[in-house]
C-alpha positions as CSV (number, residue, x, y, z in Angstrom):
1,X,15.8,15.7,-92.0
2,X,16.0,18.8,-90.0
3,X,12.7,19.3,-88.1
4,X,12.2,15.5,-87.7
5,X,10.7,14.6,-84.4
6,X,12.1,11.7,-82.3
7,X,10.8,10.4,-78.9
8,X,13.3,9.6,-76.1
9,X,12.7,9.1,-72.4
10,X,16.1,10.5,-71.5
11,X,17.0,7.3,-69.6
12,X,14.5,7.8,-66.8
13,X,10.7,7.4,-67.3
14,X,8.7,10.3,-66.0
15,X,5.5,8.9,-64.5
16,X,2.3,10.5,-63.4
17,X,1.1,8.6,-60.3
18,X,-2.5,8.9,-61.2
19,X,-2.2,7.4,-64.6
20,X,1.2,5.7,-64.4
21,X,1.9,6.7,-68.0
22,X,5.4,7.4,-69.3
23,X,5.9,11.0,-70.6
24,X,8.3,11.0,-73.5
25,X,10.4,14.0,-74.6
26,X,10.0,14.9,-78.2
27,X,13.4,15.6,-79.9
28,X,13.8,17.6,-83.1
29,X,16.7,17.6,-85.5
30,X,18.2,21.1,-85.6
31,X,21.5,20.4,-87.3
32,X,22.9,17.9,-89.8
33,X,26.4,17.7,-91.4
34,X,28.8,15.4,-93.1
35,X,31.8,17.1,-91.4
36,X,32.7,16.1,-87.9
37,X,34.4,19.4,-87.2
38,X,31.1,21.3,-87.9
39,X,29.3,18.9,-85.6
40,X,31.7,19.7,-82.8
41,X,31.4,23.4,-83.3
42,X,27.6,23.2,-83.2
43,X,27.7,20.9,-80.1
44,X,30.1,23.2,-78.3
45,X,27.9,26.2,-79.0
46,X,24.8,24.5,-77.6
47,X,26.7,23.2,-74.6
48,X,28.0,26.7,-73.8
49,X,24.4,28.0,-74.0
50,X,23.2,25.2,-71.6
51,X,20.9,23.7,-74.2
52,X,20.3,20.0,-73.8
53,X,21.1,18.0,-77.0
54,X,22.1,14.6,-78.3
55,X,24.5,13.9,-81.1
56,X,23.6,11.1,-83.6
57,X,25.4,9.3,-86.3
58,X,23.5,8.5,-89.5
59,X,24.5,6.2,-92.3
60,X,23.7,6.3,-96.0
61,X,21.4,3.3,-95.4
62,X,19.3,5.4,-93.0
63,X,20.6,3.8,-89.8
64,X,20.6,6.2,-86.9
65,X,22.8,5.5,-83.9
66,X,23.9,7.3,-80.7
67,X,27.2,9.1,-81.3
68,X,30.0,6.6,-80.8
69,X,33.2,7.6,-78.8
70,X,35.2,7.3,-82.0
71,X,33.1,8.2,-85.0
72,X,34.1,7.0,-88.4
73,X,33.9,9.3,-91.4
74,X,33.3,8.3,-95.0
75,X,31.0,8.7,-97.9
76,X,27.4,8.7,-96.8
77,X,28.2,9.2,-93.2
78,X,26.4,12.1,-91.5
79,X,26.0,13.4,-88.0
80,X,23.0,15.3,-86.5
81,X,22.1,17.1,-83.4
82,X,18.7,16.7,-81.8
83,X,17.2,18.9,-79.0
84,X,14.1,18.7,-77.0
85,X,11.1,20.3,-78.7
86,X,11.0,23.1,-76.1
87,X,14.6,24.2,-77.0
88,X,14.3,24.2,-80.8
89,X,14.0,28.0,-81.1
90,X,16.9,28.7,-78.8
91,X,19.1,26.1,-80.5
92,X,18.4,27.5,-84.0
93,X,19.2,31.0,-82.9
94,X,22.6,29.8,-81.6
95,X,23.4,27.7,-84.6
96,X,22.6,30.5,-87.1
97,X,25.4,32.6,-85.6
98,X,28.0,30.0,-86.4
99,X,30.2,30.2,-89.6
100,X,28.8,26.8,-90.7
101,X,26.5,26.0,-93.6
102,X,23.0,25.6,-92.3
103,X,21.8,23.1,-95.0
104,X,19.4,20.2,-94.6
105,X,21.2,18.0,-97.2
106,X,24.7,17.0,-97.8
107,X,26.4,15.5,-100.9
108,X,28.4,12.3,-101.0
109,X,31.5,14.0,-99.7
110,X,29.6,15.2,-96.6
111,X,29.5,18.9,-97.6
112,X,26.7,21.1,-98.8
113,X,26.4,21.0,-102.5
114,X,27.1,24.1,-104.5
115,X,26.3,25.0,-108.2
116,X,30.0,25.0,-109.1
117,X,30.4,21.5,-107.8
118,X,27.4,20.4,-109.9
119,X,28.9,21.9,-113.1
120,X,32.3,20.3,-112.4
121,X,30.7,16.9,-111.9
122,X,28.8,17.3,-115.2
123,X,32.0,18.1,-117.1
124,X,33.8,15.1,-115.6
125,X,30.9,12.9,-116.4
126,X,30.9,14.0,-120.1
127,X,34.6,13.4,-120.3
128,X,34.3,9.9,-118.9
129,X,31.3,9.1,-121.1
130,X,33.3,10.4,-124.2
131,X,36.3,8.3,-123.3
132,X,34.1,5.2,-122.9
133,X,32.4,5.8,-126.3
134,X,35.7,6.3,-128.0
135,X,37.1,3.1,-126.5
136,X,34.0,1.2,-127.7
137,X,34.4,2.6,-131.2
138,X,38.1,1.7,-131.3
139,X,37.3,-1.8,-129.9
140,X,34.6,-2.3,-132.6
141,X,36.9,-1.2,-135.4
142,X,39.6,-3.6,-134.2
143,X,37.0,-6.4,-134.0
144,X,36.0,-5.9,-137.7
145,X,39.6,-5.8,-138.9
146,X,40.4,-9.3,-137.5
């Protein structure tokens, strides 16, 4: 979800000599999409603004991975961008200016759901349900004839 917090050490532990504790950087999800082109646009905008970020690949099963060199797309596949907590405000200002849907959820096709899509899916669902019912009625009538 957008706004989630994740801890990463950025590859190098930052230590305080007095306590020898590792200071972790909190990362926050600022962008999520099911379309790789939108991820690239968002990442390029953040890179041009010199905002540190990480890209992540997320599967329908909830697995979160570092962005692979050759990402695979498909149903249930999403990508997100996380930034250090101190850069969240700047990153959101940059991303709002992009011609990309700023939604926190995506549908099975990887795009933001719209009301028109929902109505279309309902109509298709009723047509399929009707066809199945008619087929069952016809099968039942044929079974009684023989």
